[in-house]
C-alpha positions in Angstrom: 53.7 197.6 84.3 53.3 201.1 85.9 51.2 199.5 88.7 54.1 197.0 89.3 56.6 199.8 89.6 54.3 201.7 91.8 54.0 198.7 94.2 57.8 198.4 94.2 58.3 201.9 95.2 55.7 201.7 98.0 57.5 198.7 99.3 60.8 200.4 99.3 59.5 203.4 101.2 58.0 201.3 104.1 61.3 200.3 105.6 61.2 200.4 109.3 63.7 202.5 110.9 66.0 200.8 113.4 67.2 202.4 116.6 70.9 202.7 117.2 70.6 200.3 120.1 69.1 197.6 117.8 71.8 198.3 115.1 74.5 197.9 117.7 72.7 194.9 119.2 72.6 196.5 122.6 69.9 196.5 125.3 70.7 199.8 126.9 69.4 202.8 125.0 72.0 204.5 123.0 69.8 207.6 122.4 69.6 208.4 126.1 73.3 208.1 126.6 73.7 210.4 123.7 71.2 212.9 125.2 72.9 212.7 128.6 76.4 213.3 127.1 75.1 216.3 125.1 73.3 217.8 128.2 76.4 217.1 130.4 78.5 219.3 127.9 81.6 217.1 128.5 82.9 218.2 125.1 82.2 220.7 122.5 81.7 218.0 119.8 80.7 214.3 119.9 81.3 211.5 117.3 78.3 209.6 116.3 80.0 206.5 117.6 80.8 207.8 121.0 77.4 207.1 122.6 77.3 203.7 121.0 80.7 202.8 122.4 79.9 204.1 125.9 76.6 202.3 126.0 78.5 199.1 125.0 80.8 199.6 127.9 78.0 200.4 130.4 76.1 197.1 129.3 79.2 195.1 129.6 79.8 196.3 133.0 76.3 195.6 134.3 76.4 192.1 132.8 79.6 191.3 134.6 78.3 192.8 137.9 74.9 190.9 137.7 76.6 187.8 136.9 78.9 188.0 140.0 76.0 189.1 142.1 73.9 186.1 140.9 76.7 183.8 141.9 76.8 185.5 145.2 73.2 184.9 145.6 73.5 181.2 144.7 76.3 181.0 147.3 73.8 182.2 150.0 71.1 179.9 148.7 69.0 182.8 147.4 66.8 183.1 144.2 66.7 186.9 144.1 69.7 189.3 143.9 69.6 191.8 146.7 71.8 195.0 147.0 74.0 193.1 149.5 74.8 190.5 146.9 75.8 193.2 144.4 77.9 195.0 147.1 79.7 191.7 148.0 80.3 191.0 144.3 81.9 194.5 143.8 84.0 194.0 146.9 85.1 190.4 146.1 86.3 191.3 142.5 89.6 193.1 142.4 88.9 195.0 139.2 85.5 196.1 140.2 86.7 197.0 143.6 89.2 199.4 142.1 86.6 200.9 139.8 84.0 201.4 142.4 85.9 202.7 145.5 84.2 201.9 148.9 83.2 205.5 149.3 80.8 205.0 146.4 78.6 202.4 148.5 75.7 203.8 150.3 75.7 201.5 153.2 78.2 199.4 154.9 78.5 195.8 153.6 76.9 193.1 155.7 79.7 190.8 156.2 79.5 187.4 158.0 80.8 187.5 161.5 84.4 186.5 162.0 85.2 183.3 163.8 86.2 183.7 167.4 89.6 182.4 168.4 89.9 180.4 171.7 
């Protein structure tokens, strides 16, 4: 019987540790966001939920941007998303345009030429 207890105790101790990203079902690394928040010294103290929440927000924004950029690429009959597609997606969406001001773009948007009036 003691052998049986020993095996049960060994089994209990071999639990795999789950990362905070896995627990929150996020793809972005929570630990990296936590480290960047602490290194940036934005506040004296941080809640343990703060990096998880911020990581969720970043992942949500990126998913929306990539979705819109993918639609832009499809409109232009392209398979790959290019930086121009991302930029057009940000400019065409009112909420994202307000969030990312035009000064944040590194190069001017390549817009189609305007039709000439006769």
